[in-house]
C-alpha positions in Angstrom: -2.8 -10.4 -4.8 -5.5 -8.0 -3.6 -5.5 -9.8 -0.2 -1.8 -9.2 0.1 -2.2 -5.5 -0.7 -4.8 -5.3 2.1 -2.6 -7.0 4.6 0.4 -4.8 3.8 -1.8 -1.7 3.9 -3.3 -2.6 7.3 0.2 -3.5 8.6 1.5 -0.1 7.3 -1.4 1.7 9.1 -0.7 -0.2 12.3 3.0 0.7 12.1 2.2 4.3 11.6 -0.2 4.4 14.6 2.4 2.5 16.7 5.1 5.0 15.7 2.8 7.9 16.6 2.1 6.4 20.0 5.7 5.6 20.6 6.8 9.2 19.8 10.5 8.4 20.3 10.6 5.7 17.6 10.3 7.7 14.4 11.6 4.9 12.2 8.2 3.1 12.5 6.5 6.1 11.0 9.0 6.4 8.2 8.8 2.6 7.4 5.0 2.7 7.6 4.7 5.7 5.3 7.0 4.0 2.7 5.1 0.7 2.9 1.8 2.6 2.5 3.1 4.5 -0.5 4.3 1.3 -2.0 0.9 -0.3 -1.6 -0.8 2.7 -3.2 1.6 2.6 -6.1 1.3 -1.1 -6.7 -2.5 -0.9 -6.4 -2.6 1.9 -9.0 -0.3 0.0 -11.4 -2.3 -3.2 -11.0 -5.5 -1.3 -11.5 -4.3 0.3 -14.7 -3.0 -3.0 -15.9 -6.4 -4.6 -15.4 -8.2 -1.7 -17.1 -5.8 -1.8 -20.0 -6.3 -5.6 -20.4 -10.1 -5.2 -20.4 -9.9 -2.4 -23.0 -7.7 -4.5 -25.3 -9.9 -7.6 -25.0 -12.9 -5.6 -26.1 -11.3 -4.4 -29.3 
């Protein structure tokens, strides 16, 4: 799962850079930002879930 997040995050970064280079194509920037935000949110949710599972196992 972590590898998939890295791949999507890198792809989002590439899309953002490509969109900035191709100034006329603003949709690349928008899609890249949305994808990057989704990766961050999913990473935070997964991280919290792992932390929560570890804390419940210790009790």
